[in-house]
C-alpha atoms as one frame of an Amber mdcrd trajectory, in Angstrom:
protein
  -9.023  43.767 -10.533  -9.181  47.446 -11.190 -13.076  46.768 -12.658 -13.766
  45.475  -9.317 -12.349  48.214  -7.418 -14.556  50.417  -9.676 -17.867  48.500
  -8.795 -17.021  48.206  -5.184 -16.626  52.084  -5.006 -19.924  52.861  -6.750
 -22.028  50.320  -4.972 -20.570  50.507  -1.693 -18.574  53.726  -0.862 -19.385
  54.186   2.698 -18.820  50.540   3.488 -15.480  50.624   1.594 -14.376  53.736
   3.717 -15.822  52.315   7.020 -13.295  48.971   6.283 -10.655  51.202   5.278
 -11.024  53.599   8.494 -11.046  50.465  10.549  -8.142  49.305   8.968  -6.317
  52.654   9.326  -7.055  52.649  13.236  -5.791  48.888  13.372  -2.825  49.581
  11.495  -2.182  52.952  13.783  -2.442  51.056  16.847  -0.288  48.129  15.843
   1.896  49.919  13.553   3.112  53.147  15.205   5.088  50.925  18.152   7.383
  50.014  15.146   8.685  53.612  15.995  10.642  51.729  18.966  10.707  48.354
  17.805  13.234  48.105  15.003  16.230  47.089  16.247  18.839  45.938  13.553
  22.158  45.696  15.252  25.234  47.399  13.460  23.186  47.622  10.487  26.036
  49.448   8.194  28.321  46.523   8.042  28.559  43.413   5.802  28.210  40.415
   8.281  30.382  38.311   6.070  33.079  40.684   5.955  36.756  40.179   7.482
  36.274  42.895   9.946  32.879  41.746  11.203  34.304  38.103  11.531  37.327
  39.495  13.388  34.587  41.170  15.658  32.761  37.766  15.991  35.918  35.888
  17.048  36.727  38.106  19.722  33.326  38.041  21.091  33.258  34.477  21.261
  36.608  34.002  22.837  36.308  36.979  25.195  32.712  37.441  25.722  33.012
  40.977  25.197  33.308  43.582  22.328  36.247  44.114  20.413  36.739  47.684
  21.298  35.445  50.093  24.060  31.989  51.097  22.965  31.249  53.449  25.669
  33.818  56.194  26.813  33.290  58.641  29.626  35.244  62.083  29.003  35.769
  63.212  32.703  37.143  66.883  33.272  39.772  65.397  35.673  43.541  64.776
  35.802  44.670  60.908  36.396  44.438  59.668  39.658  41.508  61.979  40.723
  39.059  60.010  42.951  36.312  60.851  40.269  37.892  58.433  38.056  37.869
  55.389  40.080  34.128  56.298  40.834  32.861  56.667  37.289  34.532  53.446
  36.623  32.784  51.485  39.214  29.466  53.173  38.136  29.950  51.993  34.641
  31.083  48.445  35.762  28.195  48.142  37.880  25.787  48.901  35.051  24.297
  45.295  33.636  26.031  44.568  30.197  29.203  45.993  30.901  31.937  43.568
  30.741  35.436  45.653  31.996  36.385  49.013  32.226  39.620  50.769  32.381
  40.734  54.145  33.379  44.108  55.981  33.850  46.230  56.152  37.244  49.174
  57.999  38.237  51.347  54.829  37.655  49.778  54.302  34.348  48.458  57.354
  32.557  50.452  57.872  29.522  46.990  56.645  27.499  43.464  57.857  27.693
  44.684  61.750  28.877  44.171  64.562  27.075  47.409  66.488  26.062  47.112
  69.225  28.750  46.604  66.694  31.320  43.326  68.170  32.549  40.621  65.445
  31.203  40.820  61.780  31.285  38.652  58.927  29.317  37.268  55.986  31.334
  36.655  53.257  28.619  33.943  50.279  28.813  33.628  47.203  26.843  30.081
  45.757  26.683  29.532  42.003  26.917  28.885  40.106  23.847  25.325  39.588
  24.690  24.496  42.962  25.708  21.649  44.605  24.434  23.026  48.157  23.492
  19.397  49.760  23.377  19.106  49.140  26.902  22.842  49.236  28.070  23.619
  52.657  26.781  20.373  53.955  28.554  21.232  52.536  31.405  24.985  53.994
  31.347  23.633  57.425  30.559  21.334  57.405  33.524  24.091  56.018  35.698
  26.536  58.803  34.907  23.711  61.720  34.493  24.117  63.261  37.918  28.006
  63.041  38.231  29.429  66.677  37.262  32.101  67.095  34.568  31.224  63.778
  32.915  30.166  63.199  29.244  29.389  59.899  27.589  30.466  58.966  24.308
  31.921  55.832  22.308  30.764  53.827  19.016  27.683  52.346  20.821  26.795
  55.374  22.411  26.840  57.087  19.319  24.979  54.474  17.676  22.035  54.593
  20.044  21.763  58.370  19.923  21.801  58.239  16.160  18.705  56.007  16.403
  17.065  58.232  18.969  17.708  61.753  16.991  16.324  59.689  13.891  13.250
  59.343  15.815  12.923  62.869  16.896  13.524  64.047  13.442  10.749  61.804
  12.245   8.056  63.487  14.351   9.601  66.817  13.344   9.325  65.787   9.559
   5.780  64.895  10.476   4.628  67.794  11.783   5.967  70.056   8.977   5.020
  67.917   6.017   1.527  66.848   6.914   0.143  70.716   7.026   2.395  71.783
   4.429   1.157  68.995   1.987  -2.461  69.649   3.174  -2.095  73.131   2.495
  -0.438  72.796  -0.860  -3.212  70.137  -1.876  -5.693  72.566  -0.797  -4.279
  75.170  -3.413  -3.814  72.482  -6.026  -7.526  71.190  -5.581  -9.327  73.772
  -4.101 -11.957  72.419  -2.164 -12.858  68.787  -0.453 -10.792  66.958  -2.967
  -7.830  68.151  -1.016  -8.761  65.432   1.786  -8.112  62.570  -0.569  -4.552
  62.451  -0.919  -3.911  63.306   2.412  -6.134  60.243   3.991  -4.501  57.993
   1.288  -1.197  59.345   2.425  -1.602  58.559   6.388  -3.223  55.032   5.552
  -0.188  54.174   3.504   2.310  55.253   6.103   0.682  53.480   9.287   0.186
  50.566   7.372   3.514  50.247   5.948   4.811  50.655   9.526   2.949  47.533
  10.581   3.987  45.425   7.903   7.833  46.263   8.860   6.995  45.541  12.271
   5.819  42.230  11.144   8.744  41.900   8.849  11.112  42.754  12.097  10.336
  39.738  14.272  12.030  37.520  11.384  14.436  39.816   9.768  15.520  42.576
  12.228  15.415  46.114  10.138  16.835  49.652  10.782  14.943  52.113  12.294
  16.111  54.570   9.583  13.638  52.725   7.355  10.806  54.641   8.917  12.139
  57.875   7.863  11.764  56.575   4.564   8.513  55.443   4.810   7.260  58.653
   5.980   8.678  60.706   3.474   7.945  58.253   0.352   4.648  57.196   1.701
   3.261  60.536   2.194   4.765  61.627  -1.370   3.582  58.590  -3.654   0.070
  58.329  -2.050  -0.586  62.019  -2.534   0.941  62.046  -6.100  -1.180  58.781
  -7.013  -4.347  60.288  -5.375  -3.847  63.694  -7.167  -3.524  62.022 -10.600
  -6.774  59.888  -9.884  -8.864  62.854  -8.690  -7.540  64.619 -11.431  -8.667
  62.534 -14.115 -11.951  61.651 -12.384 -12.643  65.507 -12.930 -11.737  65.736
 -16.366 -13.901  62.304 -16.906 -16.906  64.408 -15.135 -16.468  67.426 -17.379
 -17.063  65.219 -20.224 -19.973  63.165 -18.756 -21.963  63.702 -15.753 -22.396
  59.982 -15.164 -19.832  59.348 -12.144 -19.824  55.781 -12.181 -18.510  55.834
 -15.824 -16.081  58.560 -14.871 -14.775  56.321 -12.326 -14.497  53.313 -14.361
 -12.567  55.459 -17.230 -10.445  56.685 -14.288  -9.327  53.434 -12.898  -9.030
  51.509 -16.122  -6.589  54.459 -17.546  -4.996  56.414 -14.509  -5.661  53.624
 -12.514  -3.754  50.989 -14.117  -0.831  53.658 -14.648  -0.712  53.996 -10.814
   0.094  49.936 -10.745   2.590  50.308 -13.524   4.463  53.281 -11.435   4.179
  51.641  -7.875   5.766  48.359  -9.503   8.610  50.507 -10.952   9.396  52.360
  -7.854   9.135  48.989  -5.879  11.465  47.305  -7.992  14.004  50.286  -8.146
  13.730  50.273  -4.019  13.800  46.502  -3.804  17.312  46.227  -5.560  18.799
  47.633  -2.761  17.864  44.723  -0.756  20.567  42.640  -2.814  23.302  44.300
  -0.438  24.166  42.574   2.831  24.211  45.694   4.809  21.236  45.641   6.952
  20.670  49.352   6.737  20.246  48.922   2.961  18.237  45.956   3.221  15.744
  47.737   5.356  15.672  50.733   3.064  14.782  48.525   0.259  12.228  46.497
   2.038  10.447  49.449   3.179  10.701  51.438   0.299   9.360  48.687  -1.883
   6.381  48.167   0.710   5.292  51.693   0.980   5.480  52.048  -2.833   3.147
  48.872  -3.440   0.760  50.248  -0.233   0.619  53.593  -1.314  -0.862  52.644
  -4.928  -3.182  50.144  -2.629  -4.131  52.795  -0.411  -4.933  55.474  -3.489
  -6.623  52.796  -5.440  -9.006  51.598  -2.370  -9.699  54.802  -0.600  -9.736
  57.511  -3.344 -12.188  56.132  -5.728 -14.958  55.605  -2.761 -14.056  59.056
  -1.480 -14.307  60.409  -4.798 -18.020  58.900  -5.546 -19.154  60.418  -2.183
 -17.868  63.869  -2.835 -18.428  63.840  -6.726 -20.873  66.753  -6.280 -18.469
  68.942  -4.327 -15.093  67.495  -5.989 -15.478  69.967  -8.958 -15.024  69.250
 -12.455 -11.995  70.094 -14.321 -11.841  72.728 -17.384 -12.179  71.232 -20.546
  -8.424  70.481 -21.757  -7.287  73.473 -24.172  -5.292  71.965 -27.091  -3.222
  75.622 -27.050  -2.321  75.872 -23.188   0.914  76.661 -21.706   2.220  73.279
 -21.635   0.950  72.580 -25.277   2.706  75.567 -26.708   5.953  74.983 -24.349
   6.047  71.420 -26.249   5.939  72.839 -29.759   8.322  75.428 -28.951  10.956
  72.649 -27.861  10.009  70.520 -30.647  10.695  73.375 -33.719  14.507  72.817
 -32.454  14.516  69.439 -30.844  18.276  68.790 -31.698  19.403  72.228 -29.904
  16.974  71.753 -27.225  18.149  68.135 -26.310  22.020  69.022 -26.765  21.675
  72.396 -24.656  19.835  70.653 -21.947  22.106  67.435 -21.665  25.013  69.820
 -21.481  23.719  71.951 -18.495  22.674  68.462 -16.753  25.942  67.067 -17.303
  27.846  69.975 -15.814  25.683  70.055 -13.084  26.381  66.193 -12.556  30.034
  66.833 -12.823  31.127  67.342  -9.515  30.080  63.602  -8.911  33.113  62.747
 -10.780  34.926  63.680  -7.781  32.938  62.060  -5.059  34.692  60.664  -1.961
  33.040  58.213   0.480  32.546  59.067   4.299  31.458  56.573   6.717  28.631
  56.678   9.675  30.437  57.921  13.179  29.746  60.372  15.766  30.274  63.192
  13.677  27.055  62.731  11.919  25.157  63.818  15.261  24.528  67.373  15.789
  26.652  68.950  18.576  23.842  68.932  21.289  24.379  65.091  21.611  27.218
  63.820  24.179  28.667  61.193  21.524  29.444  64.189  19.273  31.123  66.195
  22.058  33.224  63.544  23.067  34.191  62.518  19.692  35.305  66.082  18.753
  37.083  66.593  22.178  39.026  63.255  21.713  40.264  64.264  18.311  41.395
  67.795  19.344  42.372  67.306  22.901  43.869  63.614  23.035  46.883  62.216
  21.518  46.176  60.766  17.987  47.883  57.504  18.974  45.582  57.043  22.057
  42.641  55.743  20.016  39.652  54.608  21.315  38.968  52.437  18.321  42.538
  50.704  17.044  42.997  48.596  14.364  42.918  44.977  15.645  44.526  41.956
  14.202  42.804  38.721  15.097  45.151  35.702  14.499  44.146  32.157  14.693
  46.993  29.865  15.715  48.133  27.518  17.976  49.759  28.347  21.465  53.485
  27.073  19.870  52.911  30.230  17.604  53.413  32.840  20.171  57.223  33.733
  19.305  56.130  33.945  15.638  53.224  36.123  16.232  55.433  38.187  18.636
  57.837  38.617  15.558  54.738  39.627  13.483  53.647  42.255  15.943  57.177
  43.932  15.974  57.027  44.067  12.139  53.315  45.641  12.195  55.018  48.397
  14.550  57.499  49.360  11.736  54.374  49.768   9.307  54.131  53.491   8.320
  51.199  54.905  10.236  51.319  52.674  12.889  52.419  54.454  16.169  52.157
  51.589  18.523  51.913  47.660  18.243  50.898  45.633  21.572  52.199  42.182
  21.831  49.954  39.553  20.795  47.494  38.642  23.496  46.085  34.875  23.851
  42.059  35.300  23.941  41.254  31.545  23.899  42.748  28.570  22.659  43.520
  29.367  19.079  42.948  32.928  18.964  45.173  35.699  19.529  44.788  39.362
  19.309  47.197  42.084  18.343  46.164  46.129  19.337  47.450  48.559  16.677
  47.242  52.461  17.510  47.390  54.560  14.697  47.500  58.638  14.388  45.456
  58.796  11.451  41.734  59.134  10.998  40.222  55.729  10.292  38.503  56.817
   7.142  40.790  59.155   5.756  43.036  58.147   2.676  45.912  58.052   5.172
  43.954  55.726   7.399  42.903  53.490   4.342  46.259  53.561   3.357  47.638
  52.546   6.883  45.123  49.688   6.863  46.104  48.274   3.454  49.568  48.325
   4.771  48.948  46.159   7.797  46.429  43.741   5.811  49.601  43.331   3.066
  52.093  42.544   5.889  52.868  38.808   5.418  51.388  36.788   8.780  52.376
  33.551  10.395  49.060  32.581  10.692  45.552  33.226   9.120  44.419  36.809
  10.509  41.524  39.022  10.227  41.977  42.741  10.563  39.072  44.804  12.307
  38.237  48.283  13.734  36.587  51.204  12.437  39.161  51.565   9.401  38.538
  47.980   8.167  34.848  48.416   8.689  34.786  51.186   6.530  37.238  49.356
   3.978  34.798  46.466   4.081  31.888  48.258   3.253  33.282  50.011   0.413
  34.536  46.444  -0.919  31.208  44.863  -0.225  29.115  47.318  -1.898  31.313
  47.263  -4.874  31.060  43.627  -5.145  27.118  43.646  -5.125  26.128  47.057
  -7.298  26.453  44.852 -10.601  23.703  42.780  -9.310  21.910  45.469  -8.047
  21.863  47.341 -11.253  20.890  44.429 -13.290  17.991  43.928 -10.945  16.998
  47.347 -11.294  17.539  47.635 -15.137  15.953  44.268 -15.868  12.570  45.009
 -13.961  12.253  48.738 -15.257  12.697  47.720 -18.813  10.300  44.856 -18.733
   7.580  46.886 -17.216   8.184  50.018 -19.088   8.081  47.768 -22.201   4.768
  46.270 -20.976   3.314  49.468 -20.769   4.517  51.343 -23.927   4.995  48.337
 -25.995   8.482  49.754 -27.190  11.858  48.966 -26.764  13.226  52.546 -27.364
  11.427  54.255 -24.681  12.374  52.027 -21.844  15.928  52.609 -22.704  15.859
  56.151 -23.072  13.975  56.226 -19.616  16.799  54.156 -18.084  19.609  56.773
 -19.733  17.443  59.826 -18.294  16.997  58.464 -15.173  20.776  57.788 -14.757
  21.554  61.474 -15.766  18.744  62.753 -12.905  20.415  60.733 -10.381  23.896
  61.655 -11.645  22.450  65.514 -11.376  21.453  64.894  -7.782  24.989  63.504
  -6.744  26.517  66.364  -8.343  24.433  68.574  -6.275  25.072  66.787  -2.978
  29.213  66.774  -3.785  28.899  70.542  -4.678  27.184  71.023  -1.083  27.823
  68.595   1.433  31.319  67.142   0.156  32.895  70.510  -0.370  31.106  72.098
   3.021  28.953  74.862   1.393  25.771  76.399   2.802  26.889  74.607   6.663
  24.927  77.643   8.024  21.441  77.605   6.398  21.546  73.527   6.571  23.070
  73.783   9.966  25.511  70.604   9.374  29.341  69.957   9.581  31.005  68.640
   6.472  32.747  64.877   6.758  34.320  65.911   3.698  32.570  63.083   1.656
  29.109  61.577   1.136  28.172  58.245   2.970  28.115  55.534   0.670  25.166
  53.987   1.673  23.438  57.317   1.607  24.392  57.341  -2.226  22.956  54.163
  -2.966  19.473  55.108  -1.540  19.713  58.343  -3.104  20.515  57.038  -6.622
  17.817  54.061  -6.262  15.266  56.664  -5.079  16.116  58.915  -8.003  15.750
  56.523 -10.338  12.273  55.159  -9.166  10.977  58.679  -8.852  11.928  59.655
 -12.357  10.411  56.524 -13.698   7.253  57.304 -11.467   6.764  60.541 -13.695
   7.721  59.154 -16.885   5.087  56.514 -16.386   2.375  59.071 -16.528   3.942
  61.201 -19.297   4.223  58.566 -21.691   1.044  56.841 -20.530  -0.974  60.171
 -21.709   1.204  60.611 -24.791   0.526  56.902 -25.886  -3.429  57.457 -25.315
  -3.191  60.590 -27.479  -1.735  58.568 -30.502  -4.195  57.848 -33.092  -4.932
  57.617 -36.726  -4.201  60.959 -38.259  -2.682  62.540 -35.304   1.090  63.482
 -35.949   3.780  62.065 -33.411   4.370  65.911 -32.340   0.809  66.489 -31.696
   0.480  63.696 -29.464   3.509  64.774 -27.760   2.156  68.024 -27.059  -1.096
  66.678 -26.154   0.534  64.347 -23.673   2.449  67.504 -22.278  -0.607  69.377
 -22.092  -2.743  66.608 -20.000   0.193  65.915 -17.639   2.270  69.277 -17.265
   0.319  70.894 -14.445  -0.027  67.576 -12.735   3.533  66.261 -12.893   4.603
  69.811 -11.598   2.318  69.800  -9.057   3.180  66.068  -7.887   6.951  66.698
  -8.222   6.285  69.893  -5.582   4.317  67.674  -3.257   6.837  64.779  -3.360
   9.763  67.241  -3.069   7.891  68.703   0.158   7.290  64.834   1.612  10.595
  63.630   0.817  12.606  66.774   1.141  11.701  66.767   4.874  14.246  64.695
   5.397  16.688  68.205   4.789  15.391  69.246   8.196  17.033  66.213  10.081
  19.795  67.207  12.472  21.771  63.623  11.142  23.998  64.862   8.205  23.486
  61.436   6.200  19.576  62.111   6.412  20.213  65.649   5.523  21.939  64.760
   2.294  19.101  62.221   1.462  16.222  64.643   1.918  18.368  67.401  -0.424
  19.546  64.967  -3.052  16.078  63.508  -3.679  14.306  66.796  -3.646  16.813
  68.052  -5.950  16.004  64.764  -8.160  12.314  65.163  -8.140  12.469  68.811
  -9.152  14.824  68.298 -11.830  13.064  65.576 -13.334   9.881  67.400 -13.550
  11.267  70.861 -14.371  13.974  69.957 -16.696  14.070  66.337 -17.842  10.287
  66.176 -18.490   9.754  69.547 -19.516  12.632  69.875 -22.288  14.448  66.453
 -22.690  11.626  64.096 -23.027   9.558  66.272 -25.804  12.867  67.160 -27.564
  14.176  63.519 -27.635  10.779  62.058 -28.643  10.435  64.741 -31.388  13.677
  63.569 -32.826  12.916  59.894 -32.969   9.361  60.128 -34.286   7.777  57.072
 -34.744  10.987  55.294 -34.060   9.673  55.967 -30.404   7.339  52.991 -30.425
   9.534  50.564 -32.572  10.016  47.182 -30.957  11.049  43.978 -33.413   8.076
  41.810 -34.493   8.555  38.845 -32.235   8.320  41.049 -29.288   5.481  42.786
 -30.894   3.814  39.281 -31.112   4.972  38.556 -27.406   3.534  41.809 -26.199
   0.212  40.896 -27.622  -0.052  38.067 -25.714   0.868  39.742 -22.465  -1.016
  42.879 -23.151  -1.999  44.668 -20.130  -3.996  47.381 -21.948  -7.078  46.935
 -23.526  -6.290  48.713 -26.415  -3.445  51.022 -27.717  -5.028  54.033 -26.646
  -5.393  53.150 -22.817  -3.181  54.879 -20.910  -3.280  57.091 -17.835
């Protein structure tokens, strides 16, 4: 395949680029609309969880949501005419099933403690399209003074809109910064090559996700990952290809031969890297939450498409620009990276121990990680749902929750007395302020609404939920509400983590074994990747969980790390660490030969990749780290975490830990049992042991 790409680029470079340009335009026209097309509903919940099943039972029985999804905060006391007006306005919006508001006769609930503000709540129909009903509600109330719209459905829609806005802002910052950095690195027209490959990878992946969305609705947040990862990987892959091409041009004036060598070595490594990155991110697809599935599909797709874009576009552009692309200076065997490698390997045990100790200290805050959920508090204070959420928390009685704990029982009509006694028993559960009498929603379906003064995702709120679920019931019950959704999310994730880890480890070990012909190096890579991911998590806990740097980063701490965010961070950190490890190990493997000591081969590999890995890490940190400017707290966490992981891996792990450990292991780095060696020869993907990057 790579030989065919070399022939195509050398024989028909202009025709290849014209086809690539046509594909880019087509992908842009058809793919960019994905910005508004991805439409997964309730992407953070497990559809098979008890809380989701409780919600579905209520929807089927009543034709409306389990709890009010829209809440209007009105600056008026109960009985004010504006409350009835707001209620009529909301009830008249298509998709709204019912509304409730306080009156003078019944105003204990939904009224602020000072009596100056009231809440009008609205339940949406079970068939309502939230993405159209919420904007209709916002438009209907826009010109009513003293009214702000919030609620869980409104918060969800506003979160998606803010994500789209952040996406555009990240593009506006990342593209020019990457272009400037590429220009500084390449110092010429070669800087255009990575940007062209990156743009093509992004819009093509948009198109792929739009097509997937027809069969499997995806979360819009996948697009943020595609932008950052697509730009970063395509730029990195192109960087490695261009640099190797310039090296080969310096050694031989034959551009065709230089390209063939480039693709047979570095091109092959790009393929390995893309497969390992895609496998790591695809492991997220084993989780039932559509948010994680979307991130897994989007990440795996953009990794493979980035490699394809780099391998299809960059070679042809290199051939056309070969006279202006420049030649790399001859590699020095006494350069800075070569000297650093030997300095590290003079005391490898000391360097390995000190480096590992420092990294473990950085990772240590991860031992105290607490999980948080996705609610209105992730939004910036400029969004109405965030303002309403903060006002309800500060000004309204805690027991007047707009998202209560709901107990859904499946029992015949004759069970009414037993359910009434059960509700009275629930009212006595510590943490429950009030239990409403059971209400028959439909034949065989009953609902008991519980209000609690505790925050649903706090430790106290989760303890209250556990007590409710542990209370003996006279019939099968399902518990729903925000507290139950959060608890079920943690349970679901914990149940699926082992499978995700098995997929991640198995594919990574297999691909690295194919590349290195070793069983030691893949295992060592897994361990170092896990350490890098732990360091990134430790930094997130230290900063975001404990509320540090809230001013410079412009966020409000939730007192924890969003759990799905952590999984994505871990997968990305693992994937990108493997990415750089692949390139370094390939060049070390290429440097090995008769008469060359192991430590010398390591130093040569470091010299050949040190500057490249550093530059690639900076470029990728800029591309993915652009998430850090997001106004959504969980996307900001992801941007900071990935940037930290990439930089730690490039500047600490690959610079100090890898050479020291490889020096300690010596030739054992390349050990594998005889039967595996025979198997490797049968499926060998390198033409000869020296072929690498």
